[in-house]
Backbone bond lengths (Angstrom), bond angles and torsions (degrees), N, CA, C in turn:
res aa  C-N    CA-C-N  psi(-1)  N-CA   C-N-CA  omega(-1)  CA-C   N-CA-C  phi
1 M - - - 1.453 - - 1.529 111.01 -
2 K 1.346 116.34 -44.96 1.462 120.22 179.42 1.519 111.22 -61.85
3 R 1.353 115.82 -40.60 1.458 118.43 179.47 1.536 110.20 -64.12
4 T 1.354 115.68 -39.00 1.457 119.90 178.50 1.517 111.11 -61.60
5 M 1.327 116.42 -46.81 1.458 120.41 179.34 1.533 111.40 -62.63
6 L 1.335 116.04 -38.61 1.457 120.12 179.58 1.518 110.42 -62.47
7 I 1.316 115.96 -44.40 1.451 119.70 -178.79 1.528 110.54 -65.36
8 L 1.357 115.91 -40.07 1.461 119.03 178.23 1.527 111.68 -63.62
9 V 1.316 116.42 -41.73 1.463 120.21 179.30 1.520 110.55 -64.44
10 V 1.335 116.50 -43.42 1.459 119.95 178.38 1.526 110.78 -60.90
11 G 1.324 115.84 -41.60 1.459 119.38 179.01 1.516 112.05 -63.64
12 L 1.347 116.23 -41.55 1.458 120.17 178.78 1.526 111.00 -64.84
13 A 1.325 116.24 -42.37 1.463 119.87 178.72 1.522 111.15 -62.45
14 A 1.308 116.60 -40.78 1.463 119.70 178.48 1.521 111.03 -63.01
15 A 1.343 115.71 -39.06 1.463 119.42 178.85 1.522 111.13 -63.21
16 L 1.318 115.77 -44.20 1.468 119.47 178.67 1.523 111.41 -63.65
17 M 1.334 116.67 -38.58 1.466 120.01 179.21 1.517 110.69 -64.45
18 V 1.311 116.77 -41.65 1.463 119.99 179.14 1.514 110.40 -63.22
19 L 1.346 116.62 -42.91 1.453 120.69 179.49 1.523 111.22 -63.47
20 L 1.325 116.04 -44.86 1.459 120.32 179.12 1.520 111.10 -63.42
21 L 1.322 117.73 -40.67 1.449 121.46 179.58 1.518 111.41 -62.97
22 S 1.324 116.50 -39.42 1.460 119.32 -179.78 1.511 111.16 -65.19
23 A 1.351 117.03 -36.27 1.465 120.26 177.22 1.510 111.21 -72.27
24 T 1.334 116.07 -41.33 1.456 119.85 -177.44 1.520 111.46 -64.50
25 L 1.315 116.94 -41.56 1.460 120.28 -179.48 1.515 110.74 -61.90
26 R 1.337 116.28 -32.99 1.463 119.01 -178.64 1.523 111.94 -78.76
27 S 1.354 116.55 -44.19 1.455 119.45 -173.61 1.504 112.80 -81.34
28 G 1.312 118.77 -33.89 1.449 120.39 -174.43 1.505 113.19 -68.14
29 S 1.298 117.83 -29.84 1.452 120.50 -177.58 1.512 112.54 -98.41
30 G 1.341 118.18 2.28 1.459 120.44 -177.44 1.509 109.99 72.40
31 Y 1.326 116.77 -132.88 1.456 120.34 179.00 1.535 110.42 -62.69
32 A 1.332 115.07 148.05 1.464 119.75 178.59 1.523 110.22 -59.20
33 A 1.313 117.12 -38.58 1.461 122.93 173.10 1.518 106.36 -140.13
34 T 1.322 117.33 136.86 1.458 120.44 -173.59 1.523 110.27 -66.89
35 P 1.351 117.94 115.37 1.459 120.49 178.96 1.526 110.38 -81.84
36 T 1.314 115.69 173.76 1.456 121.74 -179.96 1.520 109.57 -103.45
37 P 1.326 118.15 120.48 1.465 119.25 178.14 1.523 111.05 -70.87
38 P 1.327 117.60 161.03 1.465 119.71 178.44 1.528 111.67 -66.65
39 A 1.309 116.55 165.75 1.468 121.58 -176.93 1.522 112.76 -85.94
40 V 1.319 118.12 -19.99 1.469 121.66 -179.52 1.527 108.59 -130.21
41 P 1.342 117.10 153.05 1.466 126.85 2.80 1.526 111.92 -96.31
42 H 1.328 116.46 159.04 1.459 123.89 166.10 1.530 107.59 -116.51
43 Y 1.325 115.66 142.30 1.463 120.31 177.02 1.529 109.83 -131.51
44 K 1.320 114.82 141.35 1.463 121.37 169.30 1.523 106.81 -110.61
45 C 1.341 115.49 118.91 1.461 120.52 -169.08 1.523 111.06 -105.96
46 Y 1.333 115.45 132.49 1.455 123.75 -177.27 1.528 110.13 -114.08
47 E 1.318 115.97 149.31 1.462 120.73 173.91 1.525 109.96 -68.79
48 I 1.334 115.17 135.76 1.458 120.77 169.20 1.526 107.92 -139.49
49 T 1.300 116.92 163.47 1.455 122.31 174.69 1.514 108.73 -127.07
50 G 1.313 115.14 161.94 1.459 120.29 179.93 1.509 109.80 177.04
51 T 1.300 116.10 -172.03 1.454 122.28 -179.87 1.527 109.61 -106.41
52 A 1.316 115.48 154.22 1.458 120.71 179.75 1.527 109.93 -64.13
53 P 1.330 117.86 136.63 1.470 119.22 178.95 1.523 111.54 -68.40
54 A 1.307 115.32 148.86 1.469 121.00 -179.42 1.524 109.11 -85.11
55 V 1.335 115.56 71.41 1.466 121.06 -178.70 1.526 109.53 -128.99
56 S 1.306 115.10 155.53 1.458 120.88 176.24 1.522 110.00 -72.22
57 P 1.339 118.02 159.14 1.470 119.61 174.76 1.527 111.22 -53.80
58 V 1.322 116.12 147.44 1.456 121.69 -175.47 1.525 110.15 -112.27
59 N 1.318 115.55 157.37 1.458 122.51 173.51 1.528 108.69 -101.42
60 L 1.331 115.86 126.55 1.458 121.33 -178.38 1.524 109.30 -117.49
61 K 1.307 116.12 132.06 1.461 121.21 177.60 1.518 109.10 -123.49
62 T 1.343 116.11 127.45 1.456 122.96 174.42 1.519 108.17 -129.15
63 Q 1.334 116.06 -175.47 1.465 119.31 175.84 1.522 111.64 -68.94
64 F 1.330 118.46 -11.94 1.456 121.69 173.91 1.524 112.14 -84.13
65 G 1.334 118.18 -11.20 1.460 120.76 -179.76 1.516 112.15 125.58
66 L 1.329 115.96 -163.60 1.461 123.44 -175.13 1.521 110.27 -103.75
67 D 1.337 116.11 128.34 1.461 122.78 168.09 1.516 107.32 -107.08
68 A 1.330 115.33 110.59 1.459 120.18 -173.77 1.527 110.98 -93.58
69 R 1.329 115.03 143.03 1.460 124.01 173.39 1.534 111.64 52.95
70 V 1.320 114.42 57.02 1.458 121.70 178.56 1.533 108.91 -83.35
71 V 1.312 116.44 127.39 1.464 121.53 179.42 1.528 108.87 -82.58
72 V 1.335 115.57 126.78 1.460 121.82 -179.64 1.523 108.51 -94.72
73 S 1.340 116.21 120.66 1.461 121.52 -178.44 1.526 110.26 -103.11
74 A 1.326 117.08 -158.03 1.464 122.23 -171.75 1.529 112.14 -66.79
75 P 1.338 118.11 153.15 1.466 121.13 175.21 1.527 111.05 -68.20
76 T 1.327 115.14 146.04 1.468 120.94 -177.88 1.526 112.93 -125.19
77 R 1.329 118.35 -28.98 1.459 122.47 -174.21 1.530 110.40 -139.04
78 L 1.305 114.82 142.96 1.453 122.08 165.48 1.522 106.43 -114.77
79 C 1.330 116.46 116.97 1.466 121.60 -174.92 1.526 109.08 -108.64
80 L 1.317 115.23 113.56 1.454 121.88 -177.32 1.520 110.78 -96.25
81 A 1.326 115.31 142.42 1.464 120.08 174.60 1.522 108.99 -55.07
82 A 1.333 116.22 136.37 1.464 120.77 -173.03 1.512 110.30 -143.18
83 T 1.327 114.04 165.42 1.459 121.35 166.99 1.523 108.19 -119.99
84 K 1.323 114.77 149.78 1.463 122.73 179.03 1.520 107.82 -122.51
85 N 1.314 116.32 115.02 1.473 120.11 -177.01 1.522 111.63 50.03
86 G 1.332 115.42 37.72 1.453 120.82 178.35 1.510 114.90 87.28
87 E 1.346 118.76 -7.46 1.466 121.97 -179.95 1.522 109.33 -92.86
88 G 1.326 115.92 138.33 1.447 120.80 177.98 1.514 111.19 118.70
89 S 1.324 115.80 -165.54 1.456 121.76 -178.73 1.520 108.96 -149.60
90 L 1.335 115.66 140.85 1.460 120.68 177.55 1.523 112.22 -91.59
91 T 1.341 117.01 5.55 1.464 120.33 -176.21 1.524 113.11 -104.23
92 V 1.343 118.81 -5.64 1.460 119.21 177.95 1.526 108.79 -70.80
93 P 1.332 118.66 153.58 1.466 120.16 -178.12 1.531 112.07 -63.08
94 D 1.336 115.75 138.76 1.452 120.30 170.59 1.528 109.13 -70.18
95 V 1.343 116.50 160.45 1.463 120.68 176.27 1.526 109.48 -132.87
96 E 1.320 114.79 150.68 1.460 122.03 173.69 1.521 107.67 -115.55
97 C 1.329 115.87 135.26 1.460 120.77 -173.76 1.531 110.32 -109.39
98 Y 1.331 115.30 134.15 1.457 123.43 -179.27 1.524 109.46 -115.05
99 Q 1.297 116.30 146.75 1.453 121.00 179.72 1.524 110.24 -72.62
100 I 1.337 115.38 135.06 1.458 122.17 173.63 1.527 108.76 -137.06
101 T 1.304 116.64 167.33 1.460 121.91 173.47 1.522 108.73 -131.21
102 G 1.317 115.97 156.43 1.455 120.67 179.65 1.507 111.35 -175.15
103 Q 1.316 115.48 -178.73 1.446 121.62 -179.60 1.529 110.63 -80.46
104 P 1.350 117.21 149.44 1.475 119.88 177.42 1.521 111.83 -54.61
105 A 1.316 115.29 145.49 1.465 119.77 -178.62 1.524 111.98 -64.60
106 G 1.352 116.75 -32.97 1.460 120.16 179.41 1.509 114.00 72.91
107 H 1.313 117.59 26.78 1.462 121.46 -179.90 1.526 109.65 -126.06
108 S 1.328 114.63 153.58 1.462 121.94 165.91 1.520 107.89 -115.08
109 V 1.322 116.07 145.20 1.457 120.20 -173.92 1.516 110.25 -136.77
110 N 1.318 115.61 156.20 1.458 122.60 164.23 1.525 107.72 -98.10
111 L 1.317 116.72 135.76 1.461 121.89 -178.32 1.522 110.52 -124.11
112 V 1.318 115.70 148.03 1.455 121.83 171.90 1.520 107.75 -135.15
113 T 1.335 116.54 124.17 1.460 122.39 170.91 1.522 108.17 -123.85
114 Q 1.336 116.46 -178.54 1.461 120.09 176.81 1.528 111.59 -68.17
115 F 1.343 117.46 -9.37 1.457 121.04 175.23 1.530 112.08 -90.96
116 G 1.348 118.32 -3.63 1.456 121.28 177.28 1.512 112.60 121.96
117 P 1.352 116.89 176.81 1.464 121.73 -178.88 1.526 111.92 -83.41
118 Q 1.324 116.13 152.54 1.460 123.76 173.57 1.527 106.92 -134.21
119 A 1.321 116.24 120.22 1.458 120.93 -175.19 1.518 111.12 -100.15
120 N 1.347 114.78 142.49 1.463 123.13 170.75 1.533 111.89 55.18
121 V 1.324 115.80 54.88 1.467 122.05 179.31 1.525 108.65 -88.87
122 R 1.320 116.56 124.48 1.466 121.18 179.28 1.526 109.61 -82.11
123 V 1.327 116.41 124.64 1.458 121.75 -178.75 1.522 109.29 -90.12
124 G 1.332 115.91 128.44 1.452 121.25 -177.03 1.522 113.09 -92.21
125 S 1.323 115.83 -142.26 1.461 122.00 -175.17 1.527 110.79 -87.20
126 P 1.340 117.01 152.02 1.465 119.17 173.43 1.527 110.21 -69.04
127 N 1.336 116.40 141.19 1.470 119.31 -178.63 1.521 113.74 -132.35
128 E 1.325 118.36 -16.27 1.453 119.53 -179.88 1.523 111.03 -146.45
129 L 1.317 115.18 146.55 1.458 123.81 169.38 1.517 107.02 -115.19
130 C 1.333 116.10 122.86 1.461 121.22 -178.73 1.529 108.80 -109.35
131 V 1.333 116.09 130.43 1.460 122.12 -176.73 1.519 109.18 -129.23
132 P 1.337 117.47 158.02 1.462 119.58 179.54 1.531 111.09 -60.83
133 V 1.333 115.59 144.21 1.459 121.56 -179.33 1.528 108.92 -135.00
134 A 1.312 115.37 141.24 1.464 121.51 170.14 1.522 107.54 -106.34
135 R 1.322 116.66 142.92 1.463 120.06 -175.84 1.518 110.29 -136.08
136 A 1.313 114.14 157.49 1.460 121.64 174.10 1.517 107.32 -153.00
137 N 1.324 116.06 146.64 1.456 119.58 176.29 1.532 109.11 -62.56
138 W 1.330 114.13 130.34 1.460 118.60 178.98 1.526 109.85 -59.52
139 P 1.364 120.38 135.82 1.467 127.93 12.68 1.527 114.29 -101.21
140 A 1.341 118.96 16.09 1.460 120.55 -178.90 1.527 110.36 -66.07
141 V 1.330 115.52 155.31 1.464 121.62 -178.75 1.528 108.95 -99.89
142 P 1.343 117.94 125.10 1.473 119.85 -179.70 1.519 111.91 -74.12
143 T 1.327 114.60 161.37 1.461 120.88 175.52 1.525 109.13 -78.23
144 A 1.328 116.66 -179.02 1.464 121.34 178.80 1.523 110.08 -69.81
145 P 1.339 117.62 145.14 1.469 120.23 179.47 1.526 111.81 -73.16
146 E 1.336 114.81 163.22 1.465 120.82 174.85 1.533 110.28 -69.07
147 A 1.330 116.57 166.96 1.468 120.91 179.32 1.520 112.67 -84.47
148 A 1.335 118.35 -19.62 1.464 122.73 -178.23 1.531 106.96 -148.77
149 P 1.341 117.53 158.79 1.471 127.82 10.18 1.528 112.46 -94.48
150 H 1.336 114.34 166.04 1.453 123.00 168.52 1.527 107.13 -120.88
151 Y 1.330 116.28 143.97 1.465 121.22 177.58 1.525 109.63 -133.42
152 E 1.322 115.60 138.55 1.465 121.10 165.75 1.527 106.60 -106.38
153 C 1.324 115.93 124.44 1.467 120.92 -171.53 1.523 110.68 -108.30
154 F 1.342 115.77 138.86 1.455 123.64 -175.44 1.527 110.03 -122.84
155 D 1.326 116.23 144.39 1.459 121.14 173.65 1.523 110.22 -61.13
156 I 1.325 117.53 139.58 1.465 122.38 170.73 1.530 108.93 -141.55
157 P 1.331 117.04 151.99 1.463 120.98 173.20 1.518 110.54 -92.40
158 G 1.312 116.00 176.25 1.464 119.67 175.21 1.511 111.43 157.91
159 T 1.308 114.98 177.66 1.460 121.90 179.96 1.520 109.83 -113.19
160 A 1.316 115.34 152.59 1.457 121.13 -177.71 1.525 110.86 -69.44
161 P 1.333 118.61 136.62 1.471 119.84 176.10 1.522 112.51 -68.75
162 G 1.345 117.13 -19.75 1.465 119.93 175.46 1.507 114.36 68.83
163 V 1.331 116.71 42.82 1.456 120.42 178.43 1.524 109.27 -125.86
164 S 1.318 116.28 156.24 1.458 122.21 174.04 1.521 108.50 -109.38
165 V 1.325 115.88 141.82 1.457 119.90 -175.15 1.526 109.64 -134.68
166 L 1.328 114.31 160.43 1.455 122.58 172.28 1.519 108.17 -98.93
167 L 1.328 117.03 119.25 1.461 121.80 -179.81 1.522 109.86 -109.20
168 E 1.325 114.79 143.52 1.459 120.11 177.34 1.520 109.58 -136.53
169 T 1.328 116.50 134.85 1.462 123.64 169.79 1.522 107.57 -124.92
170 Q 1.312 116.41 -176.65 1.462 119.49 177.85 1.529 112.00 -67.86
171 F 1.328 117.42 -7.80 1.454 121.16 178.11 1.528 112.26 -99.90
172 G 1.333 117.70 4.81 1.450 119.76 174.94 1.517 113.59 126.05
173 Q 1.334 115.67 -176.29 1.458 122.86 -177.55 1.524 111.07 -102.52
174 E 1.338 114.47 151.64 1.460 121.12 173.11 1.528 108.15 -137.52
175 P 1.320 117.89 102.08 1.469 120.62 177.96 1.525 110.42 -81.38
176 G 1.321 114.53 162.92 1.459 120.26 172.61 1.511 115.07 68.82
177 M 1.339 117.97 30.90 1.467 120.72 176.77 1.531 108.33 -83.20
178 L 1.326 116.86 123.10 1.463 122.45 -178.69 1.521 109.38 -87.17
179 V 1.322 115.60 126.93 1.463 121.41 -178.45 1.527 109.23 -88.75
180 G 1.330 115.71 122.85 1.451 121.59 -178.78 1.516 112.56 -97.42
181 A 1.318 116.06 -156.32 1.463 122.51 -176.40 1.529 111.17 -70.90
182 P 1.341 116.96 152.32 1.465 119.54 175.97 1.522 111.18 -64.62
183 T 1.308 115.62 147.08 1.458 121.62 -177.94 1.517 112.93 -116.81
184 R 1.316 117.25 -36.17 1.465 118.74 -177.03 1.521 110.61 -158.93
185 L 1.313 114.22 155.11 1.458 123.33 174.72 1.521 107.19 -113.64
186 C 1.325 116.63 125.23 1.458 121.81 -175.35 1.528 109.66 -111.08
187 L 1.326 115.57 120.03 1.455 122.51 -178.98 1.517 110.31 -100.20
188 P 1.342 117.54 141.74 1.463 119.19 171.57 1.527 109.71 -54.85
189 A 1.327 116.06 138.22 1.458 120.22 -174.15 1.525 110.14 -135.20
190 V 1.315 113.88 155.16 1.455 121.95 170.49 1.525 107.12 -109.14
191 K 1.331 116.17 124.33 1.466 122.03 -178.73 1.515 108.50 -110.65
192 N 1.334 114.91 112.45 1.470 119.82 -179.56 1.519 111.66 49.75
193 G 1.339 115.89 39.41 1.460 120.91 179.02 1.509 114.87 88.35
194 E 1.345 119.12 -6.31 1.457 122.34 179.54 1.518 109.82 -98.53
195 G 1.332 116.71 137.09 1.449 120.88 179.51 1.513 111.40 118.63
196 K 1.323 115.49 -177.66 1.459 122.00 -178.30 1.524 109.38 -128.45
197 L 1.327 116.10 145.05 1.460 120.33 -177.45 1.518 112.04 -131.67
198 S 1.316 118.45 18.37 1.455 120.38 -178.25 1.520 110.48 -72.95
199 D 1.335 116.32 160.32 1.463 121.71 -179.34 1.530 111.93 -62.48
200 S 1.321 116.97 -23.38 1.456 119.03 -177.81 1.525 112.93 -80.94
201 E 1.333 118.37 -9.59 1.452 120.34 178.47 1.531 109.63 -72.06
202 P 1.325 118.12 130.12 1.469 119.67 -175.26 1.524 112.54 -73.30
203 H 1.320 115.56 144.16 1.452 123.26 166.72 1.531 107.82 -90.28
204 V 1.329 117.39 160.67 1.449 120.17 173.16 1.525 109.13 -133.12
205 E 1.326 115.14 144.83 1.459 122.39 174.04 1.523 107.65 -115.65
206 C 1.334 115.33 133.16 1.459 120.65 -174.92 1.523 110.29 -106.77
207 F 1.325 115.25 139.93 1.454 123.90 -179.27 1.529 108.52 -124.61
208 G 1.318 116.46 143.60 1.446 119.82 172.79 1.515 110.88 -65.70
209 I 1.329 116.80 147.48 1.463 120.94 178.02 1.530 109.98 -134.11
210 T 1.318 114.63 148.54 1.465 122.31 172.87 1.513 107.73 -139.43
211 G 1.319 115.73 158.51 1.454 118.11 179.43 1.502 112.16 173.89
212 P 1.318 116.21 -166.51 1.472 120.43 -179.63 1.521 110.81 -60.09
213 A 1.315 115.42 159.95 1.458 120.67 178.17 1.528 109.87 -57.28
214 A 1.336 114.99 126.79 1.452 119.93 -176.84 1.526 110.38 -80.46
215 A 1.324 115.39 151.70 1.460 119.99 173.31 1.519 108.94 -63.29
216 P 1.323 118.64 136.31 1.466 120.25 -176.95 1.522 111.81 -64.64
217 I 1.324 115.05 143.98 1.455 122.05 175.98 1.522 107.89 -100.63
218 P 1.319 118.66 136.02 1.464 119.50 -179.88 1.527 111.61 -63.01
219 N 1.316 116.04 155.57 1.460 119.79 174.48 1.525 109.52 -59.97
220 L 1.331 115.15 145.27 1.462 120.90 -171.60 1.523 111.50 -123.62
221 N 1.304 114.82 154.23 1.454 122.43 162.74 1.529 107.26 -101.88
222 L 1.331 116.44 133.55 1.461 121.66 -175.67 1.523 110.61 -124.59
223 V 1.317 115.23 147.06 1.463 121.80 175.17 1.529 108.47 -136.35
224 T 1.345 116.78 127.48 1.463 122.86 170.22 1.523 108.67 -124.02
225 Q 1.330 115.32 -179.23 1.462 119.76 178.15 1.532 112.36 -67.70
226 F 1.342 116.69 -12.29 1.463 120.06 178.67 1.524 113.01 -88.11
227 D 1.315 117.50 -10.87 1.463 119.90 -171.42 1.528 110.24 -87.80
228 V 1.331 114.77 81.35 1.452 121.05 177.66 1.526 110.94 -109.44
229 A 1.319 117.76 -28.76 1.467 122.37 177.86 1.529 107.96 -152.55
230 P 1.335 119.59 102.97 1.470 127.25 -2.31 1.524 112.17 -71.54
231 P 1.344 117.85 169.70 1.465 119.70 -173.44 1.518 114.89 -69.95
232 L 1.337 118.96 -17.67 1.459 119.84 176.91 1.527 109.46 -156.14
233 Q 1.337 114.47 166.44 1.465 121.11 175.65 1.530 107.03 -95.03
234 E 1.317 116.04 114.16 1.458 120.80 -171.20 1.521 112.99 -98.55
235 N 1.328 114.45 141.81 1.458 122.61 169.79 1.540 111.75 54.25
236 V 1.325 115.49 48.20 1.461 121.76 -176.99 1.528 109.41 -76.80
237 V 1.320 116.23 127.84 1.461 121.96 176.89 1.535 108.68 -84.59
238 V 1.302 117.11 124.42 1.460 122.35 -179.36 1.523 108.63 -93.57
239 G 1.334 116.08 123.17 1.452 121.32 -176.87 1.519 113.37 -86.09
240 I 1.313 115.11 -154.27 1.457 120.41 -175.93 1.528 110.45 -79.46
241 P 1.329 117.89 153.17 1.472 119.84 175.35 1.527 110.40 -68.97
242 K 1.335 115.33 134.50 1.464 120.85 -175.39 1.523 113.52 -118.46
243 E 1.330 117.64 -27.59 1.467 119.78 -172.80 1.520 111.28 -143.99
244 L 1.318 114.26 151.03 1.458 123.81 166.38 1.522 107.22 -116.38
245 C 1.317 116.63 123.36 1.462 121.18 178.42 1.523 108.97 -109.58
246 V 1.326 116.49 130.01 1.462 122.04 -174.79 1.521 109.58 -126.29
247 P 1.339 117.71 157.31 1.467 120.01 178.65 1.526 111.45 -59.85
248 A 1.328 115.84 143.18 1.468 121.45 -178.84 1.520 109.85 -137.30
249 L 1.321 115.47 145.14 1.465 122.52 168.71 1.515 108.06 -102.08
250 K 1.312 116.33 141.88 1.467 121.85 -175.07 1.516 110.37 -134.14
251 E 1.345 115.87 138.97 1.458 120.70 166.78 1.514 107.50 -132.32
252 V 1.322 115.12 134.54 1.456 121.58 -176.60 1.518 109.32 -83.62
253 L 1.343 116.59 136.68 1.453 122.29 177.52 1.521 109.88 -96.28
254 V 1.327 115.73 134.07 1.458 122.07 175.43 1.514 107.46 -120.55
255 G 1.319 116.74 112.30 1.450 120.05 -176.75 1.511 112.73 62.39
256 G 1.349 116.44 30.95 1.458 120.37 179.43 1.509 114.20 85.82
257 I 1.350 117.40 1.20 1.461 121.20 -178.28 1.519 108.73 -116.18
258 A 1.317 117.30 139.38 1.458 121.28 -179.67 1.518 109.75 -64.39
259 E 1.347 115.44 126.47 1.461 120.44 -179.72 1.520 111.27 -77.81
260 A 1.334 115.58 -55.72 1.460 120.78 179.54 1.504 109.15 -170.63
261 P 1.339 117.80 145.80 1.457 119.36 174.79 1.517 110.60 -72.09
262 D 1.335 116.98 158.66 1.454 119.91 -175.96 1.509 113.67 -99.84
263 A 1.315 118.37 -0.86 1.463 119.92 -178.73 1.511 109.70 -113.64
264 D 1.334 115.08 159.81 1.449 117.99 -177.29 1.521 110.91 -76.62
265 A 1.326 114.47 169.59 1.459 119.60 -173.40 1.511 112.71 -64.46
266 S 1.331 116.87 -28.33 1.460 118.24 -178.25 1.515 111.95 -66.28
267 S 1.363 117.39 -29.12 1.462 119.29 -179.32 1.512 112.75 -89.10
268 L 1.327 117.12 -21.03 1.461 120.20 -178.48 1.517 113.07 -102.61
269 G 1.326 117.39 -19.45 1.451 119.53 -179.40 1.522 111.16 81.83
270 A 1.325 115.66 -168.86 1.462 120.79 -173.28 1.507 112.76 -64.33
271 T 1.342 118.34 -27.24 1.453 119.57 -176.78 1.510 111.81 -67.76
272 T 1.352 118.04 -25.50 1.450 119.42 -176.39 1.510 111.66 -69.05
273 S 1.336 117.23 -44.35 1.446 119.27 -176.25 1.505 111.50 -61.27
274 G 1.304 117.89 -23.47 1.448 120.74 178.19 1.495 113.32 -97.20
275 G 1.364 117.92 4.24 1.458 120.63 -174.87 1.503 112.65 -63.06
276 S 1.353 117.17 -65.43 1.449 119.96 -178.04 1.516 110.91 -73.43
277 S 1.359 117.83 -35.85 1.457 118.70 178.39 1.518 110.89 -67.10
278 G 1.359 117.15 -33.77 1.457 119.37 176.73 1.506 111.62 -62.08
279 T 1.327 116.31 -38.93 1.461 120.06 176.34 1.508 110.61 -61.84
280 T 1.349 115.75 -45.06 1.467 119.62 -179.94 1.516 110.98 -60.09
281 Y 1.332 116.39 -44.82 1.463 119.82 179.89 1.529 111.17 -62.50
282 A 1.333 116.44 -37.18 1.459 119.68 -180.00 1.518 110.91 -64.74
283 V 1.332 116.36 -41.50 1.462 120.28 178.48 1.516 110.83 -65.36
284 I 1.349 116.13 -45.08 1.472 119.40 178.89 1.523 110.58 -60.96
285 A 1.342 115.52 -41.53 1.463 119.04 179.11 1.524 110.62 -63.12
286 G 1.342 116.41 -39.42 1.463 119.32 178.37 1.516 111.74 -62.59
287 I 1.338 116.35 -43.93 1.473 120.27 178.96 1.521 110.66 -64.04
288 A 1.343 115.70 -43.52 1.469 118.84 -179.70 1.524 110.94 -63.00
289 A 1.323 116.87 -42.96 1.460 119.78 179.20 1.522 111.02 -62.49
290 G 1.344 115.40 -41.35 1.458 118.62 178.36 1.518 111.75 -63.54
291 A 1.345 116.56 -40.62 1.465 120.05 178.87 1.520 111.37 -63.05
292 L 1.332 115.91 -40.28 1.463 119.38 177.96 1.522 111.20 -63.21
293 M 1.320 117.03 -41.30 1.462 120.36 179.90 1.527 110.98 -66.10
294 L 1.347 115.75 -40.11 1.466 118.39 176.65 1.526 111.22 -63.55
295 G 1.347 114.92 -43.05 1.458 118.02 178.82 1.523 111.93 -62.20
296 A 1.341 115.20 -41.88 1.461 118.76 179.22 1.522 111.03 -64.53
297 G 1.325 116.51 -38.88 1.458 119.41 178.93 1.519 111.88 -64.42
298 T 1.333 115.42 -42.37 1.470 119.37 179.13 1.524 111.21 -64.05
299 W 1.339 116.12 -43.81 1.476 119.89 179.35 1.527 110.51 -61.25
300 Y 1.342 116.22 -42.96 1.461 119.38 -179.11 1.527 111.05 -64.65
301 A 1.324 116.07 -39.67 1.466 119.02 -179.97 1.525 111.34 -63.81
302 R 1.328 116.47 -43.05 1.468 119.95 179.55 1.521 110.82 -64.15
303 R 1.335 115.22 -40.33 1.472 118.19 -179.94 1.517 111.27 -63.90
304 R 1.314 116.77 -41.15 1.472 120.19 178.84 1.523 110.54 -64.47
305 R 1.316 116.50 -38.83 1.454 119.11 -178.75 1.511 110.98 -67.91
306 R 1.351 116.87 -40.34 1.470 118.60 178.79 1.520 111.45 -66.83
307 A 1.341 116.34 -32.36 1.457 119.33 -179.40 1.521 111.37 -66.33
308 H 1.332 116.52 -26.05 1.463 119.80 179.71 1.517 112.67 -88.35
309 L 1.350 118.62 -9.50 1.471 119.70 178.83 1.527 111.84 -77.54
């Protein structure tokens, strides 16, 4: 009897090990094969200051869920469309980022940017809401802003990729910008029903940057969807560049296993369609292997017992 129980326990342990191994192989390496993130958008983000807009709390919805009645505080960043080493576009809408607070997302994700993959990144609290902005050199009056994109940005940890890049905006080029550690992950968001939340909408990951003294940017007049009283932000002083935001692919981890990629198959290629299903097959295979081992252990125990009768 003891030998039978021992064999059953060993079989069960082997089954659990196989199951754990199948999950570990999937989660530890991030994507099964490193996909290529899209080329746009890129943003170069500058420090700005201002006053909190006179707006009611907003409802924000991302792939992480709904953040209800989020208080929008003062602006912190002006993010201009940029190119990095020639990649990107200067025609995508600029965004202005406002400080917000909220509860931690409670998710871990795998990320891929043009700087490489990052596995099992813990997503922290939301800290900024970025909305489309129209700008004009002061004292000219800007046109109305675009309707999208909107981003809700979350704190993330990470290590610096340690590369230098050439950045360009409509205000000129800046070579030799050193890319530092990641600072935030920005998800496409819907604000009070405005914005897009489809899987094809790009995410962006922002990294700190340092480099040579940048050419000064003229004072600007800015308009966002929040600028109703007063009608615009006048004579805004643009500070030093603080961040480079680049396109990112994201998959959410559930229990250490990738749930699903966030981009469509055309951007990820054939490996994406098998991403979450591959995980499922690995788990099923682990369970099946464990069941076979348990069955074999039981059969062996019965055979040994009959041999002693």
